[in-house]
Structure formats: C-alpha cells, structure tokens
C-alpha positions in Angstrom: -15.1 14.0 0.0 -12.7 16.2 2.4 -9.4 17.2 2.1 -6.7 18.1 4.7 -3.5 20.2 4.4 -0.4 18.3 5.4 3.4 18.5 4.6 2.9 21.6 2.0 0.0 19.4 0.1 -3.6 18.5 0.0 -4.8 15.3 0.7 -8.0 13.6 -0.1 -9.5 11.4 2.7 -12.8 9.9 3.8 -13.7 7.7 7.2 -16.3 5.9 9.0 -17.0 4.2 12.2 -15.6 5.3 15.8 -13.6 4.1 18.5 -9.7 3.5 18.0 -8.4 5.4 14.8 -7.1 2.9 11.9 -5.3 4.5 9.3 -5.2 2.3 5.7 -2.0 2.8 3.2 -3.1 2.2 -0.5 0.0 0.8 -2.8 1.2 1.7 -6.1 -0.7 3.6 -8.4 -3.6 2.9 -6.3 -6.1 5.4 -5.2 -8.0 4.8 -1.7 -11.2 3.5 -3.3 -8.6 0.2 -3.8 -9.4 -0.3 0.0 -13.0 -1.6 -0.7 -16.2 0.4 1.0 -17.4 -3.6 1.9 -13.9 -3.9 3.5 -14.1 -0.4 5.6 -17.3 -1.1 6.7 -16.3 -4.5 8.5 -13.7 -3.2 10.0 -15.6 -0.1 11.4 -18.4 -3.0 12.3 -15.6 -4.3 14.4 -15.0 -1.0 16.6 -12.8 1.1 14.8 -12.4 4.1 13.3 -11.3 3.8 9.9 -9.7 6.2 7.6 -8.4 6.1 4.2 -6.8 8.3 1.9 -4.9 8.9 -1.5 -1.4 9.3 -1.2 0.5 12.1 -3.2 0.2 12.1 -6.6 -2.6 9.7 -7.2 -6.3 10.0 -7.0 -7.7 13.4 -5.7 -4.7 14.2 -3.7 -1.9 16.8 -4.9 -0.1 16.0 -7.7 3.6 16.5 -8.2 3.5 18.1 -11.9 6.4 20.6 -11.7 8.6 17.1 -10.9 8.0 16.0 -14.4 8.7 12.3 -15.3 11.1 10.2 -13.9 14.0 9.1 -16.1 13.1 5.5 -15.2 16.7 4.2 -16.7 18.5 6.3 -14.6 16.5 5.1 -11.5 17.1 1.7 -12.2 21.0 2.1 -12.9 21.0 3.7 -9.1 19.3 0.9 -7.6 21.4 -2.0 -9.0 24.5 -0.2 -7.9 23.4 1.1 -4.7 23.3 4.5 -5.3 21.1 7.8 -4.5 18.3 7.7 -7.4 16.7 10.8 -8.9 12.9 11.0 -7.7 10.7 13.6 -7.1 9.9 12.2 -3.2 10.6 8.8 -1.4 8.9 6.3 0.8 10.1 8.3 3.7 8.4 11.7 2.8 5.0 9.6 1.8 5.3 8.1 5.3 5.0 11.6 7.2 1.9 12.4 4.5 0.8 9.9 6.5 1.5 11.2 9.8 0.1 14.5 8.5 -3.2 13.1 8.0 -3.3 12.1 11.9 -2.3 15.2 12.5 -5.2 17.0 10.5 -7.4 15.1 12.3 -6.2 15.5 15.4 -5.2 11.9 16.2 -2.3 11.5 18.1 -2.4 7.3 17.7 -3.6 5.1 15.2 -3.5 1.5 14.1 -1.4 1.6 10.6 -2.3 -1.1 7.9 -0.6 -0.9 4.8 -1.0 -3.0 1.3 2.0 -3.9 -1.0 3.9 0.0 -1.5 1.3 1.1 1.7 2.8 -1.6 3.5 6.5 -0.2 3.0 5.0 3.1 4.2 3.2 1.9 6.8 6.7 0.3 8.1 8.1 3.5 7.8 5.3 5.3 9.9 6.2 2.6 12.8 9.6 3.1 12.7 9.9 6.5 12.2 7.1 7.4 14.5 6.6 4.8 16.9 4.5 6.9 19.3 1.6 7.7 16.8 1.6 3.9 16.0 -0.5 1.8 18.1 -0.1 -1.3 15.8 1.7 -2.3 12.3 0.0 -4.7 9.9 1.8 -5.1 6.5 0.1 -7.2 3.6 2.1 -8.3 0.8 5.0 -6.0 1.4 8.7 -6.6 2.1 11.5 -4.7 3.7 14.0 -3.6 0.7 16.0 -6.3 1.0 17.8 -6.1 -2.2 18.7 -9.9 -1.4 15.2 -11.1 -2.0 13.7 -12.9 -4.9 11.8 -10.5 -7.3 8.4 -10.8 -8.9 8.2 -13.7 -11.5 9.2 -12.2 -14.8 5.2 -12.5 -16.3 4.2 -10.4 -12.8 7.0 -7.9 -13.3 6.1 -7.4 -16.9 2.5 -6.7 -15.9 3.8 -4.1 -13.5 6.0 -2.3 -16.0 4.0 -2.7 -19.2 2.2 1.0 -19.5 -2.0 0.3 -20.1 -3.2 1.8 -23.4 -4.9 5.4 -22.9 -8.8 5.1 -22.1 -8.7 8.1 -23.3 -8.3 6.7 -27.1 -9.8 2.8 -26.1 -11.7 2.7 -22.8 -12.2 -0.9 -23.0 -8.5 -1.6 -23.9 -7.6 -0.1 -20.8 -10.1 -1.9 -19.0 -8.9 -5.3 -20.8 -5.5 -4.4 -19.6 -6.5 -4.4 -16.0 -8.5 -7.6 -16.0 -5.3 -9.2 -17.9 -3.1 -7.8 -15.0 -5.1 -8.9 -12.4 -5.3 -12.5 -13.8 -1.2 -12.2 -13.9 -0.9 -10.9 -10.4 -3.9 -11.6 -8.8 -5.5 -14.9 -6.5 -6.2 -17.6 -9.0 -9.9 -18.6 -9.4 -10.9 -15.4 -7.1 -10.8 -12.7 -10.0 -14.4 -11.5 -10.5 -14.2 -9.8 -13.7 -17.6 -7.9 -14.1 -16.7 -6.4 -10.5 -13.3 -5.6 -11.5 -14.0 -4.2 -14.7 -16.9 -1.9 -12.7 -13.9 -0.6 -10.2 -11.8 0.1 -12.8 -14.2 2.3 -14.6 -15.2 4.0 -11.7 -11.8 5.0 -10.6 -11.2 5.6 -14.0 -14.0 8.2 -13.6 -12.2 9.6 -10.2 -8.8 10.1 -11.5 -6.8 9.6 -14.2 -3.1 9.9 -13.6 -0.3 7.3 -14.3 2.5 9.8 -14.1 1.8 9.4 -10.5 2.6 5.9 -10.9 5.8 6.3 -12.4 7.2 9.1 -9.3 5.8 6.7 -6.9 7.2 3.7 -8.9 10.7 5.6 -8.7 10.4 6.5 -4.9 9.6 2.6 -4.3 13.3 1.5 -5.8 15.0 4.7 -4.4 14.3 3.4 -1.3 16.9 2.0 1.1 16.5 -1.2 3.1 14.0 -0.7 5.9 15.6 -3.9 7.7 18.0 -1.3 10.2 14.7 0.3 11.1 12.6 -2.6 11.5 15.0 -4.6 13.4 14.2 -1.9 16.3 10.2 -2.0 15.8 8.9 -2.4 19.5 4.8 -2.2 18.3 2.4 -5.1 18.0 2.9 -5.9 14.2 1.0 -8.6 11.8 2.3 -9.7 8.9 -0.2 -11.0 6.4 1.4 -12.7 2.5 -0.4 -14.3 0.3 1.4 -17.9 -0.4 1.2 -17.5 -4.3 1.9 -13.6 -4.7 4.1 -13.5 -8.0 4.2 -9.9 -7.6 6.1 -9.4 -4.1 7.1 -13.0 -3.5 6.0 -14.8 0.2 10.0 -14.1 0.8 9.3 -10.1 1.6 6.4 -11.2 4.3 8.8 -13.7 5.7 11.5 -11.3 5.7 9.5 -8.5 7.3 8.5 -10.5 10.0 11.9 -12.1 10.9 13.2 -8.9 10.8 10.5 -7.1 13.2 10.7 -8.3 16.9 7.9 -10.1 17.9 6.1 -10.3 14.8 3.1 -12.3 13.7 2.9 -13.9 10.4 0.0 -15.2 8.5 0.0 -16.6 5.5 -3.0 -16.8 3.2 -3.4 -20.1 1.0 -4.4 -19.2 -2.5 -4.1 -15.4 -2.1 -2.0 -13.4 -4.6 -1.2 -9.4 -4.9 -4.8 -8.7 -4.2 -7.3 -8.8 -1.8 -10.4 -10.7 -3.0 -13.7 -10.6 -0.9 -13.2 -14.0 0.0 -9.7 -13.0 2.1 -11.4 -10.2 3.8 -12.4 -12.2 6.9 -8.8 -13.7 7.8 -7.3 -9.9 6.8 -10.1 -8.2 9.3 -9.4 -11.0 12.0 -5.8 -10.6 12.0 -6.2 -6.8 12.1 -8.2 -7.1 15.2 -5.7 -9.6 16.7 -2.7 -7.0 16.5 -5.1 -4.3 17.5 -6.2 -6.4 20.5 -2.5 -7.1 21.5 -1.5 -3.6 21.5 -4.2 -2.8 23.8 -3.2 -5.9 26.3 0.4 -4.4 25.9 -0.6 -0.7 26.9 
C-alpha cells in the first residue's frame, strides 16, 4: 500500500472508487483494515472515492517510539482533575494528520467519517477545518463531555486489560480478542471464525501495543469538544448503537444535540462494532448526509 508524508510523519493509506472524496478515520488502536474491504467497496459503489489510512502510532504509519510509554496513572489523575495531561500527542494533532492525508492526495474537501476515537478526530476535522469538510459522520463516538456516563465496568475492563503477547501465545491473543468482542460488540452478531481471521491478518500486518497506549492517553487528555461542535455548520450524521456498552448511547445523543442540525440514527442491537449486518443502514446514512451536503452547496 502507498504512503504519504504529513506533519513530519509517514502515513499509510489506500483508496478505491471515484467521485466525491470520503475519508474514513478509524478508532483507538485499530488499523485502517478495521474498515473492512466489503464496507469500503460498497461505499465506492455508491459513487465515492474512499480513502482509509492508519492513524499515527498504529499499523504501518510512523510510530512515536521516542515518546516512550505514557504514565497512565498521571494521565488518569490529570483527567480526573481537569488538568493538562503528559501525553506524546493529542487528538488535535491526529486531526491535523487526517487533513494532511487530504493535502497529500491533492484533495480540497471530503466527506469525513470516523468511528469511536476516529469519530472524535473527525469532529475536530469538521470543527477546525470546516473549509475542508463536505459532511461529517460520527459513529459510536462522543463529545468529551465529562458528565456523560462511562462504559460498563465490563467494557472498560476489556478496554484496559492488556492482551497476551501473541509472540508468546498466539491463540491466547486471539482468544482475548474474541472475548473482548463479546463484551463490547453487537450481541448475536459476533462471527468468531471471521473475527479470528481478521485479527490474525492484522497481527501479521502490524503488532504495536505501545501505540494503543499513547492513543488512549491522547483521548483522555483531550478537552471537551462541545464548545467547538456547537458552532459547526457542516451537514452532520451521528450514528450510534443502541446497546453500545463502551461508549453509551448518551455519547451519540450528546453529539447530535450539540451540533446544530445534526441527525441522530440509533441502530437497535448494535454495540461498539460494525458487523456486516449493519453495513447497509450505516452506508445509507452516510449517503444521506452526503446528499444533504450537495443540496446545501
């Protein structure tokens, strides 16, 4: 896959289709391959130039090795006290990376779509770079409002419990991923064989848990985005799973309630993942907000 340079780092990306550009931003610790080929192909089939990329510190993009591992106790303490946290980078810098991808590809404007942490980054792209944003779709994400409910204890434990080292025990690593999917994912829609195959492919592509930790620190250190989102003028779609245990529905409701004119689509039975059964409604929602952007132009 190709790479481009942005903000002093190398970013791995790929693209398919033609038409209006659509940038996909993935979530915490997840490689761009977590946007499945089938999902991207369907979007391309709806007339988009679909671009996905590895966020900094993950996949095949540049790693921030020199920063070392974050002091998560200090990060959590700063988070609890509303103080600046000691982090290697912020979500703002990650949003600038996303815009750097557009720059590197010579794209003036794009539809911006983000999932989970990627939704947070997408929100910042739309807020800080409105002239680069045709529309915003924020999926299973939130605003950074500290008063919102957190995930269930089981989901938060699944997020923070390190997986076994796959170099020591590959099957234990895959078993951990399947267990986590059952905790945070969509009940009744966990395809274990397909999940294990995808995780094995991602493992062979890149294994870099330090990037997860630094990205997690960046999420915790990021300020409440509501003051920025309250002034957003781009057409916005907010998509959230009704039974999301990691980022509860309140996060999506707060996002849609903060962004003027935003539309909220709640998907019954969807957790903190995007199984194949939900591709169609999500893609239709992305198409719908893109059409709103065209009509508003």
